[in-house]
C-alpha positions in Angstrom: -9.6 56.2 0.4 -10.2 54.7 3.9 -12.3 57.2 6.0 -9.3 57.3 8.6 -6.7 58.0 5.9 -5.4 61.6 6.1 -5.6 63.6 2.8 -2.4 63.6 0.8 -1.6 67.2 1.1 -1.5 69.4 4.2 -1.4 73.2 4.2 -0.5 74.9 7.5 1.4 77.9 9.0 4.6 77.2 10.7 5.9 78.7 13.9 7.0 81.9 12.0 3.7 82.4 10.3 4.8 81.2 6.9 2.4 79.0 4.8 3.9 75.6 4.1 2.9 72.5 2.1 3.4 68.9 3.4 3.0 66.0 1.2 1.7 62.9 2.8 2.3 59.2 1.7 -0.1 56.5 3.3 0.7 52.8 3.3 -1.2 50.3 5.3 0.3 47.5 7.5 -0.9 43.8 7.6 -3.7 44.7 9.9 -5.0 47.6 7.8 -3.6 50.3 10.0 -2.5 53.4 8.1 1.2 54.4 8.3 1.7 58.0 7.2 4.9 59.6 6.2 4.8 63.4 5.9 7.5 65.4 4.0 7.6 69.2 4.2 8.0 71.1 1.0 11.1 73.5 1.2 9.2 76.4 -0.5 7.2 78.8 1.6 4.0 80.3 0.0 2.2 83.8 0.2 -1.2 82.1 0.5 -3.0 78.8 0.8 -4.2 79.2 -2.9 -0.6 79.5 -4.0 0.4 76.2 -2.1 -2.6 74.6 -3.8 -1.6 75.8 -7.2 1.9 74.5 -6.5 0.7 71.1 -5.4 -1.6 70.9 -8.5 1.2 71.7 -10.9 4.0 69.7 -9.5 2.1 66.7 -8.0 -1.1 66.5 -9.8 -3.3 67.3 -6.8 -7.0 67.6 -7.2 -9.8 69.4 -5.3 -10.7 67.5 -2.2 -7.1 66.3 -1.5 -6.1 69.1 0.8 -6.4 69.7 4.6 -5.6 73.0 6.3 -4.7 73.8 9.8 
């Protein structure tokens, strides 16, 4: 993974304080610049650990692929 590439899973609280999971897809243009598409998962989670477990089960996520904010 390129050092400037964002991690494929982001866990964050939304405006209402609910924990949400976003799945990121990164592609690179012809100059090597990363183009990131982020899709927010519809489900809300009780904790960041629950969001990680969901990503692991449904998307095959591994340790080190998450970022939190």
